[in-house]
C-alpha positions as CSV (number, residue, x, y, z in Angstrom):
1,M,-27.0,-6.6,-14.6
2,K,-23.8,-7.4,-12.6
3,I,-23.5,-4.9,-9.8
4,G,-20.2,-4.7,-7.9
5,I,-19.8,-3.0,-4.6
6,Y,-16.4,-1.5,-3.7
7,P,-16.5,-0.8,0.0
8,G,-14.1,1.2,2.1
9,S,-13.5,4.2,4.3
10,F,-11.8,6.1,1.4
11,D,-10.3,8.7,3.8
12,P,-9.2,10.0,1.4
13,I,-9.6,8.2,-1.9
14,T,-6.3,7.7,-3.5
15,N,-5.0,7.0,-7.1
16,G,-4.8,3.3,-6.0
17,H,-8.5,3.3,-5.2
18,L,-9.2,5.0,-8.6
19,D,-7.2,2.3,-10.4
20,I,-9.3,-0.4,-8.8
21,I,-12.5,1.5,-9.6
22,Q,-11.5,1.9,-13.3
23,R,-10.7,-1.7,-13.6
24,A,-13.8,-2.9,-11.8
25,S,-15.9,-0.7,-14.1
26,N,-14.6,-2.8,-17.0
27,I,-15.8,-6.0,-15.3
28,C,-19.1,-5.0,-13.8
29,D,-22.1,-3.4,-15.4
30,E,-22.3,-1.0,-12.4
31,V,-19.8,-0.3,-9.7
32,V,-21.0,1.2,-6.4
33,V,-18.2,2.9,-4.4
34,S,-19.7,2.4,-0.9
35,V,-18.2,4.5,1.9
36,L,-18.4,2.8,5.3
37,K,-19.9,4.7,8.2
38,N,-17.5,3.7,10.9
39,T,-18.1,5.5,14.2
40,S,-15.1,4.0,15.9
41,K,-12.6,5.9,13.6
42,N,-11.7,9.5,13.6
43,P,-11.5,10.3,9.9
44,M,-10.0,13.4,8.3
45,F,-13.1,14.0,6.2
46,T,-16.7,13.6,7.3
47,L,-18.8,10.9,5.6
48,E,-20.6,13.5,3.6
49,E,-17.3,15.1,2.5
50,R,-15.9,11.8,1.4
51,V,-19.0,11.0,-0.6
52,E,-18.9,14.3,-2.4
53,L,-15.2,14.1,-3.1
54,I,-15.5,10.6,-4.5
55,K,-18.5,11.7,-6.6
56,E,-16.2,14.4,-8.1
57,V,-13.4,12.0,-9.0
58,V,-15.5,9.2,-10.5
59,K,-17.4,11.5,-12.9
60,P,-15.4,10.1,-15.9
61,F,-16.9,6.6,-15.2
62,S,-20.5,6.4,-16.5
63,N,-21.2,3.2,-14.7
64,V,-19.9,4.2,-11.3
65,R,-22.0,5.7,-8.5
66,V,-21.2,6.6,-4.9
67,D,-23.2,5.6,-1.8
68,C,-22.6,4.9,1.9
69,F,-23.6,2.2,4.3
70,S,-23.3,0.8,7.8
71,G,-23.8,-2.6,9.2
72,L,-23.1,-5.9,7.5
73,L,-21.7,-5.6,4.0
74,V,-23.7,-8.6,2.8
75,D,-26.9,-7.0,3.9
76,Y,-26.0,-3.9,2.0
77,L,-25.3,-6.0,-1.1
78,R,-28.7,-7.6,-0.9
79,E,-30.4,-4.2,-0.5
80,N,-28.7,-3.2,-3.7
81,Q,-29.3,-6.5,-5.6
82,A,-25.5,-6.9,-5.9
83,K,-23.7,-10.2,-6.0
84,V,-20.1,-9.0,-6.2
85,I,-17.7,-7.5,-3.6
86,I,-14.7,-5.8,-5.1
87,K,-11.5,-5.6,-3.0
88,G,-8.1,-4.2,-3.9
89,L,-5.0,-6.0,-2.6
90,R,-1.6,-4.4,-2.2
91,A,0.4,-7.0,-0.3
92,V,0.2,-10.3,1.4
93,S,-0.9,-8.6,4.6
94,D,-3.9,-7.3,2.8
95,F,-4.7,-10.7,1.5
96,E,-4.7,-12.4,4.9
97,Y,-7.3,-9.9,6.3
98,E,-9.4,-9.8,3.2
99,F,-9.4,-13.5,2.8
100,Q,-10.9,-13.9,6.3
101,M,-13.5,-11.3,5.5
102,A,-14.3,-13.0,2.2
103,L,-14.8,-16.3,3.9
104,M,-17.1,-14.8,6.5
105,N,-19.1,-13.0,3.8
106,R,-19.3,-16.4,2.0
107,K,-20.6,-18.0,5.2
108,L,-23.2,-15.3,5.7
109,A,-24.2,-15.1,2.0
110,P,-23.1,-18.0,-0.2
111,D,-24.5,-16.4,-3.3
112,I,-22.2,-13.4,-3.0
113,E,-18.7,-13.5,-4.6
114,T,-15.6,-11.5,-3.7
115,I,-13.3,-10.4,-6.5
116,F,-9.7,-9.4,-5.6
117,L,-8.0,-7.0,-7.9
118,M,-4.2,-6.7,-7.4
119,T,-3.0,-3.1,-7.3
120,S,-0.7,-1.9,-10.0
121,S,2.9,-1.8,-9.1
122,K,3.0,2.0,-9.0
123,N,0.4,2.0,-6.3
124,S,1.6,-0.9,-4.2
125,Y,2.9,1.2,-1.3
126,L,-0.1,3.7,-1.3
127,S,-2.6,3.9,1.4
128,S,-5.0,6.6,2.7
129,S,-3.2,6.5,6.1
130,L,0.1,7.1,4.5
131,V,-1.2,10.0,2.4
132,K,-2.6,11.7,5.5
133,E,0.6,11.2,7.4
134,V,2.8,12.6,4.7
135,A,0.4,15.6,4.2
136,K,0.3,16.3,7.9
137,F,4.1,16.7,8.0
138,G,4.1,18.8,4.9
139,G,5.4,16.2,2.5
140,C,4.5,16.1,-1.2
141,I,1.4,14.1,-2.1
142,E,1.5,14.9,-5.8
143,G,0.6,11.9,-7.9
144,L,-0.8,10.0,-4.9
145,V,-4.3,11.4,-5.0
146,P,-6.4,13.3,-7.6
147,E,-5.8,17.0,-7.7
148,V,-9.2,17.8,-6.2
149,I,-8.4,15.5,-3.3
150,K,-5.0,17.1,-2.8
151,K,-6.6,20.5,-2.6
152,A,-9.2,19.2,-0.1
153,I,-6.4,17.8,2.1
154,V,-4.4,21.0,2.0
155,K,-7.5,23.0,2.9
156,K,-8.4,20.6,5.7
157,L,-4.9,20.8,7.2
């Protein structure tokens, strides 16, 4: 079974993330959306809230589950018998950072592959940070995040 891990902070999950999840679910037998426990960030949603919100929006995908982790990603992959890291790319700037991470992961775990999926053009500008900023200032986030996420953001603010 080919298990792919899609790691990230997902604060909040966007339609761009969902596009990557859907496409990864067509490539891997199982996709694990893994929310990173990052104590150095001040997220809008708690780890538990993010996990529950993501579980809600990935219900249509029978081969996708949600989990969380901390520590080295390659250790988490080993714990889950996974061999594939899934990363979405929006721009060249994403590639530079993700390329370095992929090379480090390759050094730490030569048996683990990183697959880069290019975002669709309609999501190329989209980021969780941008969604949060627009929402904080009362801008329209319709079409940027799933409806359940939009409602959660409005409630949080």
